[in-house]
N, C-alpha and C positions, 0 to 999 in steps of 0.2 A: 461522646461519653459525658461531657459536662452538661449539655442540656438534659440528658437522662438523669444525672445526679440531681439537678435542680428540680426536675419534674417529679421525682420520686416522693418528695415530701412537701409538695405544694400545699401551702396552708391558705385558708380563707379567713380574712379578718371580718368579723361580724360587728358592725358598729351601728349605733343608733342612727336613724335616717337624718336626724337634725345635726349630727356631728360632722365636722369637716376635719379630715386627717391632718391637714396642714396647720390648722388652728390649734390642735391639741398639743399640750406641752409634752416634752419628751418623756418625763416621768410625771404622772398625775396621780392625785390621790384617788384610790379606788373607791367604788361605791360601797356603802354599807349593805346590810341585809334588807334594805327597804324594797319591798316588792313593787312599789310604784315607780321606781327609778329604772329606766331602760339600761341594760347592761351591755358592755362591749365584750364580745366573746370571740375568741380566735378558734377556728376549727382546723384541726390538723387531720390530714387524711393521706392515704396512699393514692397516687394519681389514678390507679386502676379503679378506685372507689369514687371517682368524681360524680357519678350519677347519684350516689347516696348523699353527697354534699349538696347537690342540686335539689334533691328531694327535701333535705333539711331546710334549705333556704326557702323553698315554697311552703313548707309547713309553718314557718315563722310568720307567714302572712295572716294566720288565724288572728282574729281581733283580740283574743284574750292572752296572747303571748306577751311575756315581760321583756321581750327583746326583739330587735329587727336586724336584718342582715343586709350588708353591702358587700358584694364580692370583691375581694382584694387579691385574688389568685395571681400568680406570676403569669404575665402575658408576653414577656420578652425574655430572651436568653441572657442571663446574668452570669458572671463568674461566681463560683461558690462563695468567695469572700464577700462580694457585694450582696448576694442573696442572703447570707447569714446576717449581715449588718442590717439590711432592710427588714428582715424577718424579726430580728431581735427588737428593733424599734417599734414594730407593730405589736409584738407580744407585750412589751413594757406598758403599753397604753391600755391593755385589756384588763377586765375584771376577772376573767377566767378563760380556760381552754377546754374545749370538748375534743376528744380524740375519737374519730370514727374507727372502730376496731373491726378488722376482718382478717382473713388469712394473708392478706397482702401487707398488713401493718408491720409484721415482724421483719419483712424484707425491705421496708421503706426507710432508707437511711435518713432522708429528709424529715419525715414525720418523727422518727425517733430523736433526731437532733432538736426538733421543735419542742418536744416534751422535755428534754433535758434543759433547754433554754428557759422554758416556762418555770421549771423548778428553780433554776438559778436566779430568776427574776422574782421569785416568790409569788408567782401567779398560780392560783388554784387550778388543778387539772383533774378532769373526770374522763374516764374512758367510757365509750358507749358502743356496745355491740350492734353492728348494722344488720346482722342476721340472727334469728332466734336459734336455729338448729345447726348452724355452720359457723362457729365463732372463731376458730383459729387460735393460735397461741398468743398470749398477752406478752408484749415485749417487756424486758426487765426494767425499762425506764418507768413503767407504770406500777412497779412494786410499791405497795403501801398506799396506792391511790385508789379511790373509789371507782368501781366499774359497774355500769348499769346496763340493763336491757333497754332498747329503744322503744319507749312508750312516751306519750305526751306527759303523763304525770311524773315519770322519772326525770325527764328532761326539765320540766318546769321546776320541780323540787331542787334539782341540782343547781340550776342557774340561779334560783332565788337565794341560794346559800353563798354564792360568790360575792 
């Protein structure tokens, strides 16, 4: 049961390729709206939507993207307490969070916790539908947060505002 709980909300930390997680301070000053600065973005997703996270990571390889991705998904079974501690540390270092929204998100306790954590840490959160015509219910943790459709322009605009 515990590995399932951990896997439900596996998040991916997206960091600039030149950044080293161990060198980053626990709480760092977040970037301004400067489009020339690479942003650190945490992606929250239900484990069932891993292929969409993988697609987003490959999409970031486009040369005009203002961000780059390094996969920081959970690769070992942690207790829920350890997972939450490690996850919070990663979220604190980010400029923003993108939540991949699908019918699975509502049922993903981990993803919903990540959203709550980002809000507690004052990290901007944007939801992004992964399917145009099959969106699923928006979890209450995203109430009052911007939700976009997955297009390059929407993603670029949202990240540039982090």
